[in-house]
C-alpha positions in Angstrom: 120.3 151.9 90.7 117.8 150.9 88.0 115.6 147.9 88.4 116.4 144.9 86.2 114.5 141.8 85.2 116.2 138.6 86.4 115.7 134.9 85.7 116.6 132.7 88.7 116.2 129.2 90.0 115.2 128.0 93.4 118.4 126.8 95.1 117.1 125.9 98.5 113.9 126.0 100.7 114.2 126.0 104.5 111.5 125.8 107.1 112.0 128.8 109.4 108.8 128.4 111.5 105.4 126.7 111.4 104.2 129.2 108.7 107.4 130.8 107.3 109.9 129.4 104.8 113.2 130.7 103.7 113.8 130.7 100.0 117.2 131.1 98.3 117.1 132.0 94.6 120.2 131.6 92.5 120.4 134.3 89.9 120.9 133.0 86.3 120.5 136.0 83.9 121.9 138.4 84.9 124.0 136.2 87.2 124.4 138.9 90.0 122.4 141.7 91.5 123.9 145.0 92.7 121.7 146.0 95.6 121.8 147.7 99.0 120.9 146.2 102.4 117.2 146.9 103.1 116.0 146.8 99.5 113.4 144.4 98.0 112.5 142.7 94.8 109.3 142.1 92.9 108.4 138.4 92.4 106.4 137.8 89.2 103.8 135.2 90.1 102.1 133.5 87.2 98.3 133.3 87.4 95.6 132.6 84.9 97.8 133.4 81.9 98.9 136.7 83.5 101.3 137.9 86.2 100.7 139.0 89.8 103.4 141.0 91.4 104.5 140.7 95.1 107.2 142.6 96.9 109.7 140.8 99.2 112.6 142.2 101.2 116.0 140.7 100.6 117.2 138.8 103.7 120.8 138.2 102.4 123.6 140.7 102.3 124.9 142.7 99.3 128.3 141.1 99.4 126.6 137.8 98.3 125.3 139.0 94.9 124.9 135.7 93.2 121.9 134.5 95.2 119.1 136.2 97.1 117.4 134.9 100.3 113.9 135.7 101.5 111.7 134.8 104.5 108.1 134.5 103.5 105.1 133.9 105.6 102.3 131.7 104.3 99.0 133.5 103.8 96.0 131.1 103.6 94.6 131.3 100.0 97.2 133.9 99.0 98.2 133.9 95.3 101.9 134.3 96.0 101.9 131.9 99.0 100.2 129.2 97.0 102.7 129.6 94.2 105.8 129.7 96.5 104.7 126.7 98.6 104.5 124.6 95.4 108.0 125.5 94.3 110.9 122.9 94.4 114.6 123.3 94.1 115.5 123.8 90.5 112.2 125.5 89.6 112.6 128.8 87.6 111.4 132.1 89.1 111.2 135.6 87.6 112.0 138.7 89.6 112.7 142.4 89.1 114.8 144.6 91.3 116.3 146.1 93.3 113.6 148.4 94.6 113.2 150.5 97.8 114.8 153.2 99.9 114.7 151.6 103.3 118.4 151.9 103.7 121.0 152.4 106.4 121.5 156.1 107.1 124.9 157.3 106.0 127.5 157.8 107.3 127.5 154.9 109.7 128.5 157.0 112.7 125.6 156.0 115.0 124.3 153.0 116.9 121.8 151.1 114.8 118.8 149.7 116.7 116.6 147.3 114.7 113.1 146.5 115.9 111.8 143.5 113.9 108.2 142.3 113.9 107.9 138.8 112.5 109.1 138.6 108.9 110.1 142.2 109.2 113.4 140.8 110.3 114.3 140.1 106.6 115.9 143.5 105.7 117.6 143.6 109.2 119.3 140.3 108.6 120.7 141.8 105.4 121.8 145.0 107.2 123.3 143.2 110.2 125.4 140.9 108.0 126.4 143.8 105.8 127.5 145.8 108.9 129.7 143.0 110.1 131.1 142.5 106.6 132.2 146.2 106.9 133.8 145.4 110.3 131.6 147.9 112.1 132.7 147.8 115.8 130.0 150.0 117.4 127.1 148.4 119.1 124.3 146.9 117.0 121.0 146.0 118.5 118.3 143.6 117.2 115.0 143.5 119.2 112.8 140.8 117.7 109.1 140.7 118.6 106.6 137.9 117.8 103.6 136.3 119.5 104.9 132.7 120.0 108.3 131.2 120.6 108.0 128.8 117.7 107.7 131.9 115.4 111.2 133.3 116.1 113.1 133.5 112.8 116.8 132.8 112.4 117.1 132.2 116.2 120.1 130.0 116.1 121.9 132.2 113.6 121.4 135.4 115.7 122.3 133.6 118.9 125.6 132.3 117.3 126.4 135.8 116.0 125.8 137.4 119.4 128.2 134.8 120.8 130.9 135.7 118.3 130.4 139.5 118.2 130.6 141.3 121.5 129.0 144.4 120.0 125.9 142.5 118.7 123.0 142.6 121.2 120.1 140.2 120.3 116.9 140.2 122.4 113.9 138.2 121.2 110.7 138.9 123.1 107.4 136.9 123.1 104.0 138.5 123.7 102.1 135.2 124.2 104.5 132.8 125.8 103.9 129.2 126.7 107.1 127.5 127.7 109.3 130.5 126.8 111.9 131.3 129.4 113.3 134.5 127.8 111.9 138.0 127.7 108.2 138.5 127.3 106.0 141.4 126.2 106.1 143.6 123.1 109.1 144.8 121.2 108.6 148.4 122.3 108.8 147.2 125.9 112.1 145.6 125.1 113.2 148.9 123.6 112.3 150.7 126.9 114.3 148.1 128.9 117.5 148.0 126.8 117.8 151.3 124.9 118.1 153.9 127.6 120.1 156.4 125.6 119.1 157.0 122.0 120.9 160.2 121.4 123.5 158.5 119.3 121.2 155.9 117.8 119.1 155.5 114.6 116.1 153.3 115.0 114.8 151.0 112.3 111.4 149.3 112.4 109.9 146.8 110.0 106.9 144.5 109.9 103.1 144.5 109.5 101.6 147.9 109.0 99.4 148.2 112.1 102.2 146.9 114.4 104.7 149.3 112.9 102.3 152.2 113.5 101.8 151.2 117.1 105.5 150.8 117.8 106.3 154.2 116.2 103.5 155.8 118.3 104.8 154.2 121.5 108.4 155.2 120.8 107.3 158.8 120.1 105.5 158.6 123.5 108.8 157.5 125.1 110.3 160.8 123.8 112.2 159.4 120.8 112.4 162.1 118.2 110.5 161.2 115.0 113.5 162.0 112.8 115.3 159.0 114.5 112.6 156.6 113.4 113.0 154.8 110.0 110.4 152.3 109.1 109.0 150.1 106.4 105.7 148.2 106.6 103.5 145.9 104.6 
């Protein structure tokens, strides 16, 4: 699908963790976007009379085409972060999209296993909500890895979904716990613990470049075939 320029307004801003905010942009012109779960948009950030472009994965599902959601981490001194953290509900924003080929493999005749690293959970939130919209009944796994417990994103949402859907398995793991009483360690260790048979699975990994590389290397070391690994990094 071709990319299109969109005018939008900030509909809502949520605090997701100490340095991550959730942004919901209501599309104005055109009023809807036809995209696939896993794709991203380019945010046009005004700076010094010009424009700086930044890519952000869409965290909302395709069946909600009138508004787009994002989870964005603050980068100290970052051009886009500075701009975004100054926005208020009602402010205009300019984006282009959709972009990207980090998509669910078709047909959906496998067990999807999502390994999210920090804000790398964004495309998986879109994919998971899309899968349940399609009434997929096979097992769906989300293994979420982060350093600290206060950095877990969409925790209550995923806990609620796991309580409602018997086939959704959600396992957050913390590598530097303080008062955390759940699983500890890195996300690839959670994978070793929970995913014992990957013959019928497809594995998706998203997050910071160096972490994604390390996870892919470890999974390959566990014997997971490389053609089962699908990843996107930034």
